[in-house]
Structure formats: C-alpha cells, structure tokens
C-alpha positions in Angstrom: 85.3 111.1 68.6 82.4 108.8 69.6 84.7 106.5 71.5 86.1 109.5 73.4 82.6 110.6 74.3 81.7 107.1 75.5 84.9 106.9 77.6 84.3 110.4 79.1 80.7 109.6 80.0 81.5 106.2 81.4 84.3 107.6 83.5 82.1 110.4 84.8 79.3 108.0 85.7 81.7 105.6 87.5 83.2 108.5 89.5 79.8 110.0 90.4 78.3 106.6 91.4 81.3 105.9 93.6 81.2 109.3 95.2 77.7 108.5 96.4 78.7 105.0 97.3 76.0 103.5 95.2 75.9 100.0 93.7 75.3 99.8 89.9 71.8 98.5 90.7 71.0 101.6 92.9 72.4 104.0 90.3 70.4 102.4 87.5 67.2 102.6 89.6 67.8 106.3 90.2 68.3 106.9 86.5 65.3 104.7 85.5 67.3 102.3 83.4 68.4 98.7 83.7 71.5 97.7 85.5 72.8 96.2 82.3 72.4 99.5 80.4 74.1 101.4 83.3 77.0 98.9 83.1 77.4 99.4 79.4 77.5 103.2 79.9 80.2 103.0 82.6 82.3 100.6 80.5 81.9 102.9 77.5 80.4 100.3 75.3 77.2 102.4 74.8 76.1 106.0 75.1 73.1 107.0 77.2 70.2 108.6 75.5 69.3 112.3 76.2 66.6 111.3 78.8 69.2 109.3 80.8 71.7 112.1 80.6 69.0 114.5 81.9 68.2 112.2 84.8 71.9 111.8 85.6 72.5 115.5 85.5 69.6 116.1 87.9 70.5 113.2 90.2 74.2 113.9 90.4 73.8 117.7 90.3 76.1 118.2 87.3 76.0 120.4 84.2 76.1 118.7 80.9 77.7 120.2 77.8 78.2 119.0 74.3 81.9 118.1 74.9 82.1 117.0 78.5 80.4 116.6 81.9 81.4 119.2 84.4 81.4 118.4 88.1 80.0 121.1 90.4 
C-alpha cells in the first residue's frame, strides 16, 4: 500500500509541476522544501510530510484525501 501511495503522490506532483511549467527547483521553493526532497517525492522514493502536502494542495489548488489526490 505504501508504495502505491508514493507512486500516486509522485505522479500527481510531476503532472502538477509540469502543468505549471515549473522546474523542480521552482516547485520545491513554492512548497518550502529542498529540491532533493521534491525529487524524491516525484520519484516515489519518499512520502511528503503533512505540512508539504498542505502546501502542495494550496499551491496547486487540489483536494487531498486519504487515498488519492483529486485534481480540480
């Protein structure tokens, strides 16, 4: 289950970042994290903490639920 969540979050972050034509550095700055951490989230090798998920939901205007991220 955890690997599915990492993959879903990573895929969502990648799609959202590309939809805004942001570099990883720019996206990381917006979410107040390092570029390295952002890269790990996109690749699915790490799961963002709740604060980062909160910043992402506000920045990308998405709703976050327990099982998935829903695009507007």
